[in-house]
GUKE-768995 format. One record per residue (C-alpha): x, z, y; residue number from 0. Coordinates in steps of 0.001 Angstrom, whole numbers, plus 500000, padded with zeros to 6 digits. Each point is the difference from the previous one (the first is absolute). Layout:
BEGIN
- X  Z  Y  NUM $
...
***
This chain:
BEGIN
- 221699  792875  782387  0 $
- 502838  499850  497484  1 $
- 503267  498204  500288  2 $
- 500775  496962  497880  3 $
- 502514  501973  497938  4 $
- 497411  502550  498908  5 $
- 497297  497464  498957  6 $
- 499761  499418  496281  7 $
- 497574  497220  499151  8 $
- 499186  499212  496402  9 $
- 500922  496597  498606  10 $
- 496303  499143  499788  11 $
- 499397  500900  503641  12 $
- 503005  497878  501018  13 $
- 498708  497092  497918  14 $
- 496600  500126  501717  15 $
- 501603  500270  503449  16 $
- 502346  497074  499349  17 $
- 497078  497795  498942  18 $
- 498132  501099  503112  19 $
- 503037  499052  502064  20 $
- 499953  496373  498776  21 $
- 496344  499480  500876  22 $
- 497893  501453  497210  23 $
- 497010  502171  500642  24 $
- 498874  502851  497720  25 $
- 497758  497761  497908  26 $
- 502654  497331  499378  27 $
- 502590  502699  499223  28 $
- 497580  501407  497421  29 $
- 499487  496529  498494  30 $
- 503748  499324  499953  31 $
- 500831  503289  498297  32 $
- 496951  500044  497749  33 $
- 498703  503250  501476  34 $
- 496851  501122  501751  35 $
- 499707  499870  503766  36 $
- 499403  503763  499965  37 $
- 503363  500591  498336  38 $
- 501770  497826  502582  39 $
- 498215  501761  502860  40 $
- 501091  503354  498538  41 $
- 503630  498819  499852  42 $
- 499890  498683  503583  43 $
- 498378  503224  501249  44 $
- 502679  502113  498275  45 $
- 502753  497833  501512  46 $
- 498469  500308  503489  47 $
- 499823  503767  499610  48 $
- 503621  500255  498813  49 $
- 501244  497758  502812  50 $
- 497848  501681  502632  51 $
- 498349  496808  501262  52 $
- 496372  499057  500504  53 $
- 499986  496410  498719  54 $
- 501131  498460  496735  55 $
- 501656  497118  501857  56 $
- 502080  502485  501997  57 $
- 500938  501741  496741  58 $
- 501150  496640  498592  59 $
- 502139  499363  503092  60 $
- 501520  503488  499711  61 $
- 500852  499312  496345  62 $
- 501715  496760  501009  63 $
- 502050  501926  502596  64 $
- 500890  502618  497396  65 $
- 501122  497268  497611  66 $
- 502374  498869  502728  67 $
- 498639  496559  500609  68 $
- 497475  498178  502030  69 $
- 496668  499174  498459  70 $
- 499950  496904  497807  71 $
- 497846  497559  501903  72 $
- 497989  497402  498167  73 $
- 500611  497275  502605  74 $
- 503207  498708  501593  75 $
- 501905  502415  502251  76 $
- 500632  497397  502676  77 $
- 498289  496795  500838  78 $
- 501803  497328  498027  79 $
- 501972  502561  497999  80 $
- 500095  500442  496258  81 $
- 497216  501995  498386  82 $
- 500749  503635  499287  83 $
- 500262  501071  496412  84 $
- 497407  502409  498779  85 $
- 500520  502927  497666  86 $
- 496622  499228  498459  87 $
- 499312  496869  497942  88 $
- 497894  497278  501594  89 $
- 497483  500461  497187  90 $
- 499430  503570  501173  91 $
- 499237  499061  503598  92 $
- 496361  500182  501050  93 $
- 497969  496868  499503  94 $
- 498754  498376  503193  95 $
- 496399  500974  500696  96 $
- 497311  497464  499274  97 $
- 498625  498281  503026  98 $
- 496570  500857  501284  99 $
- 499134  496302  499675  100 $
- 500397  500271  496235  101 $
- 497597  502949  499856  102 $
- 497578  498278  502344  103 $
- 499938  496885  497802  104 $
- 499139  502081  496927  105 $
- 497350  501942  501893  106 $
- 498420  496817  501372  107 $
- 499979  498371  496576  108 $
- 498399  503060  498435  109 $
- 497322  500161  502668  110 $
- 499242  496293  499541  111 $
- 499624  500372  496237  112 $
- 497750  503064  500379  113 $
- 497819  498138  502522  114 $
- 499591  497078  497599  115 $
- 499031  502337  497148  116 $
- 497406  501769  502168  117 $
- 498563  496674  501195  118 $
- 499732  498716  496422  119 $
- 498247  503193  498894  120 $
- 497540  499746  502899  121 $
- 499200  496373  499184  122 $
- 499403  500837  496360  123 $
- 497716  502863  500960  124 $
- 497983  497883  502429  125 $
- 499607  497084  497580  126 $
- 499131  502448  497213  127 $
- 497130  501446  502085  128 $
- 498572  496555  500702  129 $
- 500140  499172  496285  130 $
- 498249  503291  499203  131 $
- 497147  499231  502426  132 $
- 499518  496545  498546  133 $
- 500090  501408  496467  134 $
- 497431  502701  500842  135 $
- 497654  497396  501496  136 $
- 500367  497751  496957  137 $
- 499352  502898  497637  138 $
- 496924  501221  501880  139 $
- 498417  496548  500049  140 $
- 500875  499171  496405  141 $
- 498698  503237  498440  142 $
- 496254  500159  499622  143 $
- 498588  503339  501019  144 $
- 498011  501765  497348  145 $
- 496298  500423  500554  146 $
- 499113  503097  502007  147 $
- 498776  502874  497861  148 $
- 496800  501900  500736  149 $
- 501931  503113  501002  150 $
- 502164  498132  502522  151 $
- 496938  498190  501396  152 $
- 498185  503350  500436  153 $
- 503068  501502  501676  154 $
- 500238  497024  502376  155 $
- 496297  500386  500980  156 $
- 500439  503745  500563  157 $
- 503014  499398  502339  158 $
- 497951  497412  501905  159 $
- 497270  502628  500533  160 $
- 502629  502407  501372  161 $
- 501410  497304  502287  162 $
- 496498  499350  501387  163 $
- 499425  503735  500635  164 $
- 497094  500269  497541  165 $
- 500786  503550  498910  166 $
- 496782  500839  498167  167 $
- 500017  496732  498063  168 $
- 503682  500460  499107  169 $
- 499290  503538  498706  170 $
- 497138  498677  497879  171 $
- 502235  497225  498585  172 $
- 502839  502467  499191  173 $
- 500657  501266  496505  174 $
- 498897  503362  498616  175 $
- 503456  501584  500299  176 $
- 500096  499082  503722  177 $
- 496493  501344  500553  178 $
- 500910  503275  498244  179 $
- 502896  500613  502410  180 $
- 498483  498775  503295  181 $
- 496510  500650  501372  182 $
- 498046  497274  501876  183 $
- 500545  501904  503273  184 $
- 503757  499974  499538  185 $
***
């Protein structure tokens, strides 16, 4: 551990520690200074190493002791007393976190909207299928089927022979190409 006289912190490290001292976290310090969180974390780590402490908050308190004063508190020092002045502008203080109720309201609203969209899509799909069935029935009854050709009639008779198990008769009724490939025994 080094003594306070030997510690030389950079102005940037001191700036980050002072903002940490008044209530900022690394992310809000980065936003306030217009830097990345990684840069702020590097500065805080270097300050901790130089001061020989394990936490950034402890490093900020050590800096306040080195500066010769007590930390600048955000709230009043005593109940009913005047508010303490801060070395950092009010605009640079961290914004209060949003309530979980606010997030929950947005999440609930989003879920409700998604449910309505899914329900509407399902209704459209179901009504579309019913319309398709009705349309198919109307089309099939309104279109006159063409007269059956001789080839299709012969094919239908041949399949009926197969269904009845009349193998010899079905082989006799088959075409020449079929007979050339398959013997009556097969």
